N, C-alpha and C positions, 0 to 999 in steps of 0.2 A: 869664339865658340864655333864648333862645327855646325854645318847647315842642318844636320839631323838631330840637334840637341833635344828637340821636343819628342822624339820617338823613343827616348831612353827610359822614360818613366810614364806610367799610365796617367797620372794627374797632369803632367805636362802636355801629353797628347790631347786630353780632353779640354785643357785650357786653350790650346791652339784651335781645336775644332770649334769651341764656343766663339772664339774671336773670328773665325772664318764665317760663322753664320751671319755676321753683319753684312757681308758682301751680297748674297742673294736678297737679303731684306732691303738693302739700299737700292738695288736694281728694281725690285718690286715697287718700292716707293716712287722712284722716278717714273716708272711706267704708269703707275696709278695716277700720278700728277699729270702726265701726258694725256691719259684717258679723260680726266676731269676737264682739262683745258680743251681738248677736242670736242667733248660733249657740250661744253658751254659755248663754244664758237660755232656750233652746228656743222661741224665737219664730219665726213664719213669715216675718218680714221678710227674713231672709237668703235664703230660697229664692225669694221673689217677685222680688227685684231681682238675682239672680245672673246672668241673661243680660245685663242692662244693665251690671252691674259688669264682666263679662268684656269687653264691647265697649269700655267706658271704659278698661279696663286696656290693651287693644290700642292705643287712641288715645293713651294716656299713655306707651307704651313709647318712641316716638321722642324725646319730651321727656326721659325719664330717660336714654336713651342719649346724647343730645347733652350733657346736663348732666354726666354722668359722663365722657364723652370730653374735654370742655373742662377739667374739673377735673383729671383725671389728666395731661393734656398740660402743665399748669402745675406739676406736681409737681417737675420739675427746677429750676424757678425758685424755688419755695417752700422745698424741702428742701435743706439743705446738710449733707453728711456727709463725714467724713474716715475713711479706712481706712488704717491704718499710717502716719499723719501725711501722707497724700496725699488731696486732695479727690477725691471720687467724681464721675465725669462725670454731667452732667445727663441725658444720653441713657440711661445705665445706670439711673438712678433712675426715669425715665419708663418704661423697658422693664420694670423689676421691678414697678412699679405696675400696668401693664397685664397682666403675667403673673399677678399676684396676683388681679386682677379676673376674668380668664378662668378661673383655677383655682377661685376661689370660686364662680363661676357654674356650672362643671361639677359641683363637689361638691354644691351646692344642688340643681341639676337632677337629679342622680343620686338624692339623698335623696328628692326629691319624687316621682320616678317609682317608687322602691322602696317608699315609704310608701303610694302610691296602690294598690298591688296588694292 
């Protein structure tokens, strides 16, 4: 296959973009773990790079949202459930996945704000 196979069709392009979003998220996770380690060992590393980490986190947010959105949109194709011997609609599965995502985000946001006081 040629190196630019993924530029020929729109859905190939967006598939590669989705796969690329894992790279900044992996870098963010490693940096986050380093921040936790340095904060727990009372090093000044976490305070020195905190503004840069905040900026990088904002940069990574669209990647995380796109990755999550595309994954949850496929939930209806991936998950097959039966309820009372009838298949559950893929739209219902996708809607419940998004509702769970929103609910978890609200709970975590509330906890973070409450713990920051």
